[in-house]
C-alpha positions in Angstrom: 25.9 31.6 -4.1 26.3 34.3 -6.7 24.1 34.6 -9.6 26.9 33.3 -11.9 27.4 30.4 -9.9 23.7 29.5 -9.7 23.6 29.8 -13.5 26.6 27.4 -13.7 25.2 25.0 -11.4 21.5 25.0 -13.0 21.9 22.4 -15.5 23.3 20.1 -12.6 20.3 20.8 -10.6 18.1 20.3 -13.4 19.5 16.9 -14.1 19.2 16.0 -10.2 15.6 17.2 -10.2 14.5 15.1 -13.2 16.1 12.0 -11.5 14.3 12.5 -8.4 11.0 13.3 -10.4 11.3 10.0 -12.4 10.9 8.0 -9.3 8.6 10.0 -7.5 6.4 10.6 -10.5 6.1 6.9 -11.6 5.4 6.1 -8.0 2.8 8.6 -7.6 0.9 7.4 -10.7 0.1 4.1 -9.1 0.5 4.7 -5.5 -2.8 4.1 -3.7 -4.6 7.3 -2.4 -2.7 9.7 -4.4 -2.7 7.7 -7.7 -6.5 7.1 -8.2 -8.2 7.6 -11.4 -10.6 10.1 -9.7 -7.4 12.3 -8.9 -6.7 14.6 -12.0 -3.3 13.9 -13.6 -2.2 17.4 -13.1 -2.7 17.1 -9.4 -0.8 14.0 -9.2 2.0 15.5 -11.2 2.1 18.5 -9.0 2.2 16.5 -5.8 5.2 14.4 -7.2 6.9 17.7 -8.1 6.2 19.1 -4.6 7.7 16.0 -2.9 10.6 15.9 -5.3 11.4 19.7 -4.5 11.3 18.7 -0.8 13.5 15.7 -1.1 16.1 17.2 -3.5 18.1 18.9 -0.9 18.5 15.8 1.2 19.1 13.4 -1.7 21.6 15.7 -3.7 24.6 14.4 -2.1 23.5 10.7 -3.2 22.9 11.5 -6.8 25.5 10.8 -9.5 26.7 13.4 -12.0 25.1 13.6 -15.2 26.4 11.0 -17.8 27.9 12.3 -21.0 26.4 9.7 -23.2 22.7 9.6 -24.2 22.4 6.0 -23.7 23.6 6.1 -20.3 21.1 8.9 -19.5 18.2 7.0 -20.7 19.3 3.9 -18.8 19.5 6.0 -15.7 16.0 7.4 -16.2 14.6 4.1 -17.1 16.0 2.5 -14.0 14.5 5.2 -11.9 11.0 4.9 -13.5 11.1 1.3 -13.1 12.0 1.5 -9.4 9.2 4.0 -8.8 6.6 1.8 -10.5 7.7 -1.1 -8.7 7.3 0.6 -5.2 4.0 2.1 -6.0 2.6 -1.1 -7.4 3.6 -3.2 -4.5 1.6 -0.4 -2.5 -1.2 -0.7 -4.9 -1.6 -4.3 -4.3 -2.7 -3.8 -0.7 -5.8 -1.7 -2.1 -6.5 -4.4 -4.7 -7.0 -6.8 -1.8 -10.2 -5.0 -0.7 -11.3 -4.6 -4.1 -11.1 -8.2 -5.1 -12.8 -9.1 -2.0 -15.7 -6.7 -2.9 -15.9 -8.4 -6.3 -16.0 -11.9 -4.8 -18.6 -10.8 -2.3 -20.8 -9.2 -5.1 -20.5 -12.1 -7.2 -21.4 -14.6 -4.4 -24.5 -12.9 -3.1 -25.7 -12.2 -6.6 -25.4 -8.4 -6.9 -23.4 -8.5 -9.9 -22.4 -10.3 -12.9 -19.1 -11.4 -14.6 -20.3 -9.5 -17.8 -20.4 -6.2 -15.9 -17.7 -3.8 -16.7 -16.0 -1.5 -14.4 -14.1 1.5 -16.0 -11.5 1.3 -13.2 -11.2 -2.4 -12.8 -11.8 -3.5 -16.5 -14.1 -6.5 -17.2 -15.5 -8.3 -14.4 -15.5 -5.5 -12.0 -18.4 -5.1 -9.6 -20.2 -2.1 -7.9 -19.6 -3.5 -4.6 -15.7 -3.8 -5.4 -15.7 -0.5 -6.2 -17.4 0.9 -3.2 -15.1 -1.3 -1.0 -12.1 0.2 -3.0 -13.1 3.9 -2.5 -13.9 3.2 1.1 -10.3 1.7 1.5 -8.8 4.6 -0.3 -10.6 7.1 2.0 -9.5 5.2 5.3 -6.1 5.2 4.0 -6.1 8.8 3.7 -8.0 9.4 6.7 -5.8 7.2 9.0 -2.5 8.3 7.7 -1.4 4.9 6.3 -0.4 6.7 3.0 2.7 8.0 5.1 4.3 4.6 4.9 4.5 4.2 1.2 5.8 7.7 1.1 8.5 7.1 3.6 9.4 3.7 1.8 9.9 5.8 -1.3 12.0 8.3 0.3 14.2 5.9 2.2 14.5 3.5 -0.9 17.4 5.9 -2.1 19.5 4.0 0.4 18.4 0.6 -0.3 18.4 1.2 -4.1 20.9 4.1 -4.9 20.4 5.9 -8.0 22.7 4.3 -10.9 22.9 1.1 -8.9 21.8 -2.2 -10.2 18.1 -3.1 -10.4 17.5 -6.7 -9.6 14.6 -7.7 -12.1 14.5 -11.1 -10.9 14.3 -10.2 -7.0 11.7 -7.4 -8.0 9.7 -10.0 -9.8 9.9 -12.3 -6.8 8.8 -9.5 -4.5 5.7 -8.6 -6.8 4.7 -12.2 -7.1 4.8 -12.7 -3.0 2.9 -9.3 -2.6 0.4 -10.7 -5.1 0.0 -13.7 -3.1 -0.4 -11.9 0.0 -3.0 -9.6 -1.4 -5.3 -12.4 -2.9 -4.8 -14.1 0.6 -5.9 -11.0 2.4 -9.1 -10.8 -0.1 -10.2 -14.4 0.6 -9.9 -13.4 4.7 -12.1 -10.6 4.0 -14.6 -12.1 1.8 -14.7 -15.5 4.1 -17.8 -14.8 6.2 -19.9 -14.1 2.8 -18.6 -17.2 1.3 -19.4 -19.2 4.3 -22.9 -17.7 4.4 -23.4 -18.5 0.7 -22.2 -22.1 1.1 -24.7 -22.5 4.1 -27.7 -21.1 2.2 -26.7 -23.3 -1.0 -26.7 -26.3 1.3 -30.1 -25.4 2.6 -31.4 -24.8 -0.8 -30.3 -28.2 -2.0 -31.7 -30.0 0.9 -35.1 -27.9 0.5 -35.1 -29.0 -3.1 -34.8 -32.7 -2.0 -37.4 -32.5 0.3 -39.9 -30.5 -1.8 -38.9 -31.1 -5.3 -42.1 -29.1 -6.5 -40.9 -25.9 -4.8 -39.3 -23.2 -6.9 -36.2 -23.2 -4.8 -34.1 -21.0 -7.1 -36.6 -18.1 -7.1 -36.8 -18.1 -3.2 -33.0 -18.7 -2.6 -31.9 -15.9 -5.0 -33.4 -12.9 -3.1 -32.7 -14.5 0.2 -29.2 -14.8 -0.6 -28.9 -11.1 -1.5 -30.9 -9.9 1.3 -29.1 -12.1 3.9 -25.7 -10.9 2.2 -26.5 -7.3 2.4 -27.4 -7.6 6.1 -24.3 -9.5 6.8 -22.1 -7.1 5.0 -23.9 -4.1 6.8 -23.0 -5.8 10.1 -19.6 -6.7 9.3 -18.4 -3.8 7.3 -16.6 -1.7 10.2 -14.8 -5.0 11.1 -13.9 -5.7 7.5 -12.4 -2.1 7.4 -10.5 -2.6 10.7 -9.1 -5.9 9.6 -8.0 -4.5 6.2 -6.3 -1.5 8.0 -4.2 -3.5 10.3 -3.3 -5.9 7.5 -2.3 -2.9 5.2 -0.3 -1.4 8.0 1.6 -4.8 8.3 2.0 -5.1 4.6 3.2 -1.5 4.0 5.8 -2.1 6.5 7.5 -4.7 4.3 7.9 -2.2 1.4 11.4 -1.6 0.3 13.2 0.8 2.5 11.1 0.2 5.6 12.3 -3.4 6.2 
């Protein structure tokens, strides 16, 4: 390609790059691991740009020509951004499961309060939920699971071609199913702590009936926290192993992989 031909093709290449970057950048803003709040925005944008540059030669034959009308161009860009956010949010729900489990565990064993505010999770966030969330992200990056959402994003161009219809109803249904699966996984992860807390509460109630003069709450609260921390320390490796396998199975259901 000569310099003159390259200059003539440059506007079309720039349009194709913007199309790919819209989907990649929107997904990268919310994707687990790469889209964490601890990662600076500049790094997230740089990663999205690098992935877009790598995929552009492969995706270029599938991309449509630039529309002549501004309304059609804006619609095309909006659909690409919505598609990227949709795929990224489906992947993000998998990490939210372990964060919600950490919040439930923290509230159950008395390590936090509903009035505690977490800058990442908002009101009701707990330190234990944040700890488990960061642990899940570290495991996600260390185990290579982040490759599955990235592959789903790259292969989504076959399932959802650029310029094609975006089924908002089907997308909303998929998000609802993924949210239900995320909460079910969170309940599974927190189930041992919930069972332990229930047994201790039953024992405390029985003790209060047997010895009414005993200050049961004063004794039960620290016992519940200590027992909860001990059980959590014992089950933490198993908890992350269960989450990793569940995350692998849920990531395999992302659009483009199934």
